C-alpha positions in Angstrom: 67.3 -9.3 27.2 66.0 -7.7 30.2 67.9 -7.2 33.6 68.5 -5.2 36.7 70.9 -2.6 34.8 70.6 -0.7 31.9 72.8 0.6 29.2 71.6 3.1 26.6 73.5 3.1 22.9 72.8 6.7 21.1 74.1 7.0 18.0 73.9 8.8 14.3 75.0 7.5 10.9 74.5 8.7 7.7 76.9 6.9 5.6 77.0 3.4 7.4 80.1 3.5 9.0 79.6 4.6 12.4 76.3 2.4 12.0 78.5 -0.6 11.9 80.8 0.4 14.5 77.3 0.5 16.9 76.2 -2.9 15.7 79.6 -3.8 17.1 79.0 -2.2 20.4 75.9 -3.7 20.7 77.1 -7.2 20.1 79.1 -6.7 22.5 77.2 -5.5 25.2 74.4 -8.2 24.6 77.1 -11.0 24.7 75.8 -14.1 25.9 78.3 -13.8 29.0 76.8 -11.1 30.2 73.5 -11.4 32.4 71.3 -8.6 33.9 72.0 -5.6 31.7 69.3 -4.3 29.2 70.5 -2.7 26.2 68.7 0.0 24.3 69.6 1.3 21.2 68.5 4.6 19.9 69.3 7.1 17.4 70.3 10.6 18.1 67.1 12.0 16.3 65.5 9.4 18.8 66.9 9.4 22.1 65.6 11.8 24.6 65.9 12.9 28.2 63.7 9.5 29.1 66.0 7.4 27.6 68.9 8.8 29.6 67.0 8.7 32.9 66.0 5.0 32.2 70.2 4.1 31.8 72.8 3.5 34.1 75.3 4.0 31.6 75.4 5.3 28.0 77.8 4.7 24.8 77.9 7.7 22.2 78.3 6.9 18.7 79.5 9.7 16.3 81.0 10.7 13.0 83.1 13.4 12.9 81.4 16.0 10.8 83.2 19.2 9.8 85.8 18.9 12.8 83.0 18.0 15.4 80.3 15.6 16.3 77.4 14.9 13.9 74.7 17.5 14.1 72.3 15.2 15.2 74.2 14.0 18.3 74.8 17.8 19.0 70.8 18.1 18.6 70.6 14.9 21.3 72.6 16.9 23.9 70.8 20.3 23.2 67.4 18.3 23.9 68.6 16.8 27.1 71.0 19.1 28.3 69.2 21.2 30.9 66.7 18.8 31.4 69.3 16.5 33.1 72.0 18.8 34.0 71.0 18.3 37.6 69.9 14.8 37.3 72.6 12.6 35.9 76.1 13.7 37.2 78.4 10.7 37.6 76.7 9.2 34.6 79.1 6.7 33.3 79.6 6.8 29.3 81.9 5.7 26.6 82.6 7.4 23.2 83.2 5.9 19.6 84.0 8.3 16.8 84.1 7.4 13.1 86.7 10.4 11.8 87.6 11.2 8.7 90.6 12.8 9.8 91.8 12.0 13.5 88.5 12.5 15.1 90.2 14.9 17.4 87.6 17.7 17.1 84.3 15.5 17.2 86.2 14.1 21.0 86.6 17.6 22.1 83.2 18.5 21.6 81.7 15.6 23.2 84.0 16.2 26.0 82.8 19.6 26.4 79.4 18.8 26.9 80.1 15.4 28.8 81.9 17.6 31.1 79.2 19.9 31.6 76.7 17.5 32.4 78.9 15.9 34.8 79.2 12.5 33.2 82.2 10.2 33.9 84.0 8.4 31.0 84.8 5.0 32.2 86.6 3.4 29.3 88.9 5.4 26.7 87.4 6.8 23.5 87.8 4.6 20.0 88.6 6.4 17.5 88.1 4.8 14.1 89.7 7.0 10.9 88.9 6.0 7.4 86.5 2.8 6.2 86.0 0.4 9.8 87.9 -2.7 9.3 88.0 -5.9 11.5 90.2 -4.3 14.0 87.9 -1.4 14.5 85.1 -3.7 15.1 86.9 -5.6 17.4 87.7 -2.7 19.6 84.3 -1.5 19.3 83.0 -4.7 20.6 85.2 -5.3 23.4 84.1 -1.5 24.0 80.5 -2.4 24.1 81.2 -5.5 26.3 83.3 -4.0 28.9 80.6 -1.1 29.7 78.1 -3.5 29.9 80.5 -6.2 32.2 81.4 -3.1 34.3 77.6 -2.3 34.7 76.7 -5.9 35.5 79.5 -6.1 38.2 78.6 -3.0 39.5 81.9 -1.1 38.8 80.2 1.5 37.2 
């Protein structure tokens, strides 16, 4: 899909749960009712500063590992942080977390970094604990659709 606006989805998944949630986000963002938004999906290990420069909005997906974001998502932030610190203030983003417990540590660790980058969270975080069920996939589909529609409409 090509268009005038660009949405980047960056995620890490080891066991497949976060990948399933990512797929739901992408399905929502690429819904046929949304036109004019190009979606690029990158693993946290692949994504870099040029991907973030390309986008008009970003969705981050991470598992909760040891009470924090995954190491590869942290590595993504470490690789882009200082390079983009003054280039991307106000970048609209959304977050989803696949938690083993409550996901709070992962959410807090991402929010600390995005606050430093001066990015703007535009939707409530979706936190999924345990195995993703139909309601979790639906919430992530809605997250993807909402941020893409917001980009399309010029709201974000």
